[in-house]
N, C-alpha and C positions, 0 to 999 in steps of 0.2 A: 603281524607282530606289533603290538602297541608301541614298544620303545624303539622300533627300527626307524632309521632315517630312509626316506624314500626318494627315488629318482626315476625319471622316465627311462633313462638308459644308464646302465652301469658298465664301464669299461674295466676289464681286468688287465693291468699292465700299462706302463707309461714309457715303453721303448718307442721305436720309430713307428710301429704299427698302432700303438695306443695314441700317440700324438697325432697320427693321421686321422684316426677316428674322431678325436676331440676337435680337430680343425674342421672336418667335414660337418660335424653336428652343429658347431657354432656358426659356420658359414652358410650351410644349406638348410638348417632347421632352427632358425632363431626362435627362442622361446622354449625349446626342449631342455628340460633339466637333466643334467648328466654329471657324472664324476668318474675319474679314472683312479683306481686304487692300485698302488705300486708297493711291492714288498721292499724294494731297496730304498735308500735314503734320498734318492733323486731320480730324475728321468734319465733315459738313455739306454736302458737295457744292456745289451752286449757291450756298448761303448763305455758304460760305467763299470761293469763288473769285471771285464777282462783287464788284467794288469800285467800280462807277460811282456817281456821286452819287445819293443818295436810294434806293438799292437796297431794295426791299420786295417782298412777295408780290403776285401778281396774282390769287390765289385766297384765299378767306376761310380763316382758320386753324381754324375749327370743323370744316371738312371736309378741309382740307389737313393739319391736325394728326392725330395718331394717335387711333384710336377709344378706346384704352385710357388715354390721358392727357389730362385735360380742359385746354382752352385757356381762359385767363381774361383775356386782353388784348383789344384792339380786333380786329375781323375781319381787317383788312389790317395786316400787321405788318412791321417793318423786319427786315433781315437779322440785326442784332444780337439782336433779340427772339426770332427763330426759333432762332438759335444757342443762346441761353440756354435755350430750351425743350428743344432736343435734348440739351443738356448735362445738364439735370436728368433727362431720361429715361435717359440712359446711366448717370448716377450712381445713381439710384434703383433701377435693375435690375442694377447691378454688371456692366455689359457691357464695361467698359474693358479687361479682360484678354483679351477676344476680338477686339480691334481692333488692327491693326498699320498704321502709317502710313509714308509715303515709299517705298512698294513698288509698282512698275509691273509688271503682268503682260504678258509679251511673247508667249508661246506657250501654247497649251492643246491637248494631244493625248490622245485617247481610245484606250484599248486594249481590244478585245473579249476578249482573252486574260485580262487581269487584272480587267476591269470597273472600271477606274480612269481618272480624268483625271490627267495629269501637267502641271503648270504650271511654266514657267520664268519667274522674276521677276528684276528688277533694282532695287536700292535706289539712293538718291540718290548714294551714294559709289561706285557701279559694281559693288557686290557682286552676284554671280549666285547665286540660291538656287532650289531646286526644292521643289515641294509636290505631294503626291498627295491625291486626294479621291475618294470614292465618288460624290459628287453635287456639281454645280457650279451655283451660283446667281448669275446675272448681274444685278447691281443697280447698274450703273455709270452709269445715266442714258442719255440719247439724243442728246447733242450734245457737241461738243468744247469743253471748259471754257476753254481758253486760246487759242482761235483763232476769231475771228469771221469771218463772211462779209463780205468787202469787195469790192464791184464795182470794176472798173477804169474810170476816166474819163480822157479826154484831159486833159493838163496838170496832173496831180496833182503832178508834180515842180516845177511853177512856183509853187505856193502858198507864200507866205513864212512862214506860221505853222504851228503844230502841227496834224497830222492824227491823230486818235485814234479807236479803236473801243471801244465800250462793253464788249465781251467781253475786251478787253486793256487795260483802263483803267490809266493811269499817274496815281497819286494825287498826284504832284507838279505836275500841270498846274494852273496858276492862271488861272481864268477871271474872277476879280473885275474888274469894270470893262471887260471885253472884250466884243466882239461875237461871238456864237457862232452858227454855222450847224449845225444838227443835222439830219442826213439820216436819214429814217425816220419812221414814224408809228404804231408798234405800242405794246405795253405798256411797253417799255423807254423809248421816247421820252416817253410820258406820265409816267413815273417821274422821268426826268432833268430835264425842262424846268422844273417848278415849283421845284426845288431850285436849279438854275443861275440861274433868273430872280431869285432873291433878291439876288444880288450881281453878276451880269453886267450889262453895259451894255444888252444886248439879246440875246434868244435867238429865232432864227427856225427853225421846223420846216419843213424842205424835204421835201415828199412827192411821190412820183410819182403816187400816187392815195390817196384818203382811206381811213380806217379807221373801223369802228364803235366808238364809245366808250359806256360806260355810267357816267355820274356818279351817285353816291349817297353819303349820309353814311357815314362809317367807324364805324358802330355797328350793333347788331342789336336790333331791338325785342323779339324773342322772348327773347333772352338777358337783356336789361335788365329785362323784366317778371318773368321767373323769379327773377332775383336780388332784385328788390324783394319778392318773396314768400318770400324766404329758402330757396329750393330748393337742395339740395345741388349743388355744382359738377359732380359727375359726371353728375347728371341734367340740369343746365343744358346741359352739353356734348352729351349724347346727344339731347335733345329739339331743341336748336337745330340740330344736325347733320342730323337727319331733316327738319326743316322746310326748311332750305336746300337739301338734295338734292331734296326734293319740288318746291320752287319752281323750281329750275334745270331739272328735267325738264320742267316745264310750259313754261318759256321756250324750251327747245330745240325742243320739239314745235311751239310756236306759230311759231317761226322757219321751220319747214318748211311748216306748214299755213296760216299767215296772215302771210307775210313782210312784206307791205306795211303791215299794221297795226303790227307790231313796229318796222319801220323808221320809221314816223311817230312812234311814242312815243319812240324813241331820239333822233330828230332834234329833237323838241320839248324833250326834257330838256337837250340840249346848247345849243340856241338860247336857252333861258331863262337860261343862265349867261354868254352872250356879249354884247358891246356891241350896242346898238340899231343895226340895219341891217347887221350883220356878214354877209358873203357866205357862205351856208351850203354853197356848192359844196365848200368845204374839209372839210366833215364829212358829205358825202352820198356814200357809196360806191356803186359800180356793182354790187356783189354783195349777195346777201341776208344778213341778220344770221346770224352763227355759221357761215358758210361758211369764214371764218377766225376766229381766236380773238377773242372779244369782250373788249376792253380795259376793265377797270374803273378808274375814276378816283375814288379816295376823296375825299370832300368837294369834288369838282369842282376840285381845286387847279390843274390845268393850265389850265382855262378861266378861273380867277381871275387867273392870270398874264397871260393874253391880255386879259382885261377891263381890267386895270390898266395895259396898254400895255408890260408888261415882256417879253412874248413875242408872236410873230406867226407866221403860216402862209403858206407859198408852195406852191402846187400846180402841178406841171409837171415836165418832164424836164430834167435837167441836160445842158447842151451840153458844158461843160468846166470844169475848175478854172482860176482865174486867179491872178495874184499876190495879189489882195486879196479873193478870195471865189469865188463860183460864178456862171458865165454860164449863163442858162437858155435853152432853145430858143426861147422866145417873145421873146427879145431883152432881157429884164430881167436885172438883176444883183443878187445877194445879197451884201452886204458882210459880211466876216467877218475876225476876227483868229484865230479857232480854228475848225476844222471837226471835228465829231464825227459818226461814223457809227454809227447804231443800226440797222444793216441786216441783223440776224439772225445766224444761226449755221450751222455745218456739222453735219449729222447724223453721229452716231458710232454705227456698228453694232457691237454687242458689244465696245465698248471698243477698237476697232481692233486687237484681238488676232488673231494668226495661229492659226486653229484647224485641226486635222486629225483625221480619223477613221481609225484604223489606218494611219497614215502618209500618207493621202491628203488633200491640202489641201481644206478645206471652203469652198465658196462658198455663202453664206447665201441668195443669190437662186435657188439650185437647190432649196431646201427649201420646204415648204408649212407654214404655221403651224397648230398645233392650239390653238384658243382664245387666240391671241395671246400664248402664253407658252412653248409647246414646239414642236418642229420635226421634220418627218419625217426619219428616219435619224440623228437626233442623240440619243444615249442620255443619260439622267441629267443633263439640263440644263434649266433654266428661266430665261427672261428676263423681267424686270419692265419692262413698257412700260405706262404708265398711261393715263389718259383725256386727251383733247385738249379736251373741252368740260366737264369736271368736274375736281375736284382729283386730282392724280396719286396721292396717298397712298391714296385710296379703293381703287384697284385694287391698289396695292402691298400693302395689308393683306389683301385678298382672296386675292391670289396667295400670300402668306405662309401663310395658313391652309390653302390647298389643298396647298402643298408638304408641310407637316407631316402632313396626312392621307395624302398619297401615300407618304411615307416609312414611315408606320405600315403602310400596305397592302402595300408591298413587303416589309417585314419579316415580316408575317403570312404572305405567300405564299412566303417564302424566295427572293425574286427579287433578283438582283444588279443588274439594269438594267431600264429601261423606256424605250421610244422610240415616238413616234407613227408610224403607217404608214397609208397610204391603204388603205381596205377595198376589196374587189372592186367594190362599188357606187360607189366614188369615182374609179375609174381614168379614166373619160372626163369627169370633172368639169372644166368650164372654169376656168382659173386666170387671175388678174389681179393687180394691184398690191396691196401691203400695205394701203393706205388707199384707199377710194373717193374719188377727187379730185373727182368731181361733187358729193360731199357735204361734203368738207373739203379745201381746196386751199391750205393754208399753203405759202409758198415753200420753206421748209426741207424739207417733205415732198416737194414736187415735185422738188427738186434731188437728193434722196437715195433716191428710190423704187427706182432700178436696183439698189441694194445690199441692199435689204431682202428678207425672205422673201416668197413668194407667198401669196395667199389663194384659197380656193375659193368656190363659190356656195352652200355649206351653212354654217349658223351655226357648227358646230363647227370649221370650217376658216377661221375669220375672227378678226380682232381687232375685237371689238365696241366701240362707243362708248356703249353703252346701260347705264349703271350701274344704272338702275332695274330692269332685267331680270337683270343679272348678279349683283346682290346676293342674289337668290334662287337663281339657277342654280348659282353656284360651290359652295355648300355641298352641293348635291345632285348634282354631276357624278358619273357612273358610272365608277368606277375600273376596272371590268371591261369597259368598252366595247371592242369589237373594234379600235377605232382605237389602242388602247394595247397594245403588244406587250411582254410581260415575258420576261426570260431569267433562269434560275436559275443558280447557280454550277456545277451539274453536269447539269441536265436540259435545257439549251438553251432554245430558244424555247418559251414557254408562253402564247401569245396566248389571250385569253379566248375561251371557246366562244361 
């Protein structure tokens, strides 16, 4: 397209994944032209769009932060602290000129004739602009930032007070001195409750079923010890990061191999922070630990609010909304002036962009993933999808390093494009959903599986959740594997022998 602006690489999204991509390109491939297009008014993704009370990380910043920029604050950080960290990274590496804000990508079309992606975008004032790129890097995250998942209950129109969703939080809502019913029991609920409880008359967490929580101090003994020894912050970051990853790997494996023991430990940790005689049915889930995300509670602050009588828990199904709160199916009633839904989010597959390959609309569920980042029949595209049981950024950084290596390899081969393709030995391979829901069954995954790519029964055709293996596998991935089919500008397909 004659009026299109062209880049070697175009990144969609300027959250933590997009910033990782930008840093790696600038550092590892100097001379590559690239831009990151971001729909929001600034960088940060989740840490920019989430506005609900107490917004903080639910992963430690030693592993959620970048491997190349030391984290020096508490392990669990507020959104403001994370934004400041990201801002420092952008400024220190002079990435600002590569970031463009307020631009929504509407369509992305691949042409085999030109070996280019063409993107149609729209800015906030309605201006339509086109970009072309040889390589497309999808780093837009995995959920709809401005639209939360809100179940429908009878009588919602009868409730006299405000009904709010944490994903769409209105900062003008005044909950001071009010009774708040918060529906949901995941990491978001654990974040919101202790903050609201400081000024609300009462906060009641209404949950259909319990969640596993892990309360612990918001500090890290390894980092604290290394700092006492005057170890350089870069080494503090690296050693602490390795120790946390090692410990998390052990915990995840224990959750599979000895779930009852882990469940007993988690239950006891929570029980020790609650009032004497508290009914532990509210914190005893029916599923094994880590089958859904394990919610970290720094300093046990949510349980402190319960212990002090500022917060409470109701477990059961909602029958309907009433004028003054929630009628439960067991006949009880939760009185409320404000109802807050912390009920999760909608999965967003590839930014809800309309993709096409040579004019044919692309249905991602018709593709098979290669290593959870590339897809059969889709050339020159990588999607960053991080870990569900470890920090997202761990995988984002690994994918970034892989893409730079892949681009170097394509350049050395004189290849204009590369796309995964099933090998002859893969054609009868059984296919299933993107994530094994017997292993991880978070509701947002269950709701969105139909739109996601498929996975095979071989490791290379899956999105692995095993950081401990992938950290060694990714740098050693064979770029001449027959699953990667290269095409040159003149020679056509040049699949590896």
